C-alpha positions, 0 to 999 in steps of 0.5 A: 551197253543200253541207252536209257531214253529219259526226258528232262522232266523225267530225269529231274524227277529221278533225281529228286525221289532219291533214285540211283542210276541203277534204280533208274534203269530198273523199269517195269516191263513196258518200258523194257522195249524203249530201253533197247532202242537206239540212243536219241540224237541227243546223248550222254555217253558214259565211260565208267572206265575213265575216272577222275576225283573221289569226293570227301564231303559236302560242307557247310560252316557250323553257323545258325544264327545263334550268336545274334538270336541267342534265345529264338535260335533254339526254336529252329536249330533241330529242324535246320540241322536235320534238313541239312543232313537228311534233306540236302545231304551235308556231311562235312562241317567247318568248325571255326576258331578264332585267333583270339581264343588264346587269351586269359579272358573269356568274352564269349560267355558274358556276351551270350549272357547279355553282360558284355556288348557285341562290340567288346566281344568282337574286339577280342576275335583276332587279338591273341595274347600269348599263354606264356613264353614258352610254346612247348608249355601249354598254360590252359588258363590262357585258352578260351573255348566257350565259342568253339564249344557253342558251335560244337554243341549246337551244330557239330554234335547234333549233325555228327549224330544225324550223319552217323545214324545214316551210316556215314562219318561227319567230317569235321574241318577245324578252320583257323580264323585271323582276320588281323591285319596289324599285329599278330602272334600265330602267323609269326611263329609256327610253333606258337601256331602249333601249340594253339592247335594242339591245345585245342585237340587236347580240349576236344579230345577230353570234352568231346571224345573226338578231334577234327579230321582236318586242319584248314590252316587259315582263312582267306589268308590274302585278307590278313597278314598271312601268306604261303611262306607262313602257312608252310612252316606252320603245317610242318610245326602242327603236324610234328607237335600233334604226333609228338603228343599221341595224335595222328596227324590230321588232313591239312588243307591250304591255302584257302584264298579268298580270290583264286588269282592269289592261289598259285602264289600262296601255294608255291610260296608254301611248298618253297618255305617248307618242302615237307609241308606237302607230305602233310597236305591233303587238299588244295582249298580256294574261294571263289570270290573274283570268279574262276578262270581257265588259267586259274583252274589249270593252276589249281589242277596242275598243282594238285596232280603234280603232288597228288592233292585233292582240291576243294572250293570252300566258300562263295556266298552266292554260288549255286549249282552252276558254279559247283558243276564247273568246280567238279569238271574243271576243278576236280574238286573233292569238297564244296561249300557255299557257306553257312548252314541257316540264317534269318535273312533274305535268299542272298546265297550266304546260307543253304536254309532261310529262317523266317519269322525268327522271333515268332513262336513258330520259326520256319526253316526253307531251302534257298533257291540255290540249295534246291539245285544243290540238293540234286548233287549233294543228296546223291553223290556221297562221300567216296563216290568216284566221278567217271567220264560223261560227255554230251553231243548236244551243247544244251546238256552238260553231265556229271557222273559218279559212282557211289561206294555201293556201286550205284550210278549217279547222273546229274545233268545241267540243262539249258533247255528242255527236251529229251535225251538219252543216256548211254552206258548206264550199268544194269540194275 
């Protein structure tokens, strides 16, 4: 195997240029002799025969500030979505639907039209009203999808078109949100939850011609009335009802806890309350609020390995490449999200892109500082890429290596100090 001698600055430049690892060693003849020299003392050694997770996608929440900048957002939405897909490499989107969408009254449309206050609109976010007493019968007048449609129209559809133009498929993750801490409908009755999801699938199929790839059962159950004992039965009821109505079961994602300290309890309660849920579950998700300990990574990967499941980190405001790198190596995550796509605010790590001068004639769309580093992973490691072993004999170097579906290899190195090093084991290209 050849050892490629690369300086840190050169490696980062290669990553930024979009070259794969295969491209990186297709060098002009003056460099061939250097390639054949023995590895430097500081080396990264690749072993493609030892493999780990397969990537599903790089996720963003479908938010661009449109509900706060109702008119102005149209001036930056196209540029923001284009940068997300073609600049950063986003290919998976979290499409949220609030529990209050089950309601005979549409409050989102009058809010967007300026005839209803934000407070009045917000009051109904998590207060669902049952469409009827029978979860086996859908009363369409009891469901309001205007907010969902707005997210699809402004973010999901434009993103879908751009991703497909690149020869890939946008992964749509329908995420149910229910931060209700006093009462509820769907968490109390799995059949009512399943009816809600069926109504949503039927609406999306009828209006847009596609349905979600996944259902993320509940956003942060540890911040609501939900827990694992309610998640499991809801997965089973939803999968069965969708199948009975002609839909293939989507991927199911859970428990999506805000703090990883709660992951084991919620997952075990889910599996214990409804063992059949494990036959539908595809991804164990967590958020990073509160950090990740070695024990929590072990809780995650032990359960994932036991049940043959993917893992994902799907929200942490403020996370950057350091957390991502750790999640890839210690959590074996197949999907990862910081948070929302774009917003006019400071660079606080809550959005990939910062909107400047939002109410002016020409708003700007800029990469967040963290986003620039995340791009070195997102842009070049694509869906279907398989991580393989990469070890370093230098403390300052920490690498991840992937093989994309086209056979190209990508190596991303997180370095704490500059200097030269070699990469041993890159395939010839």
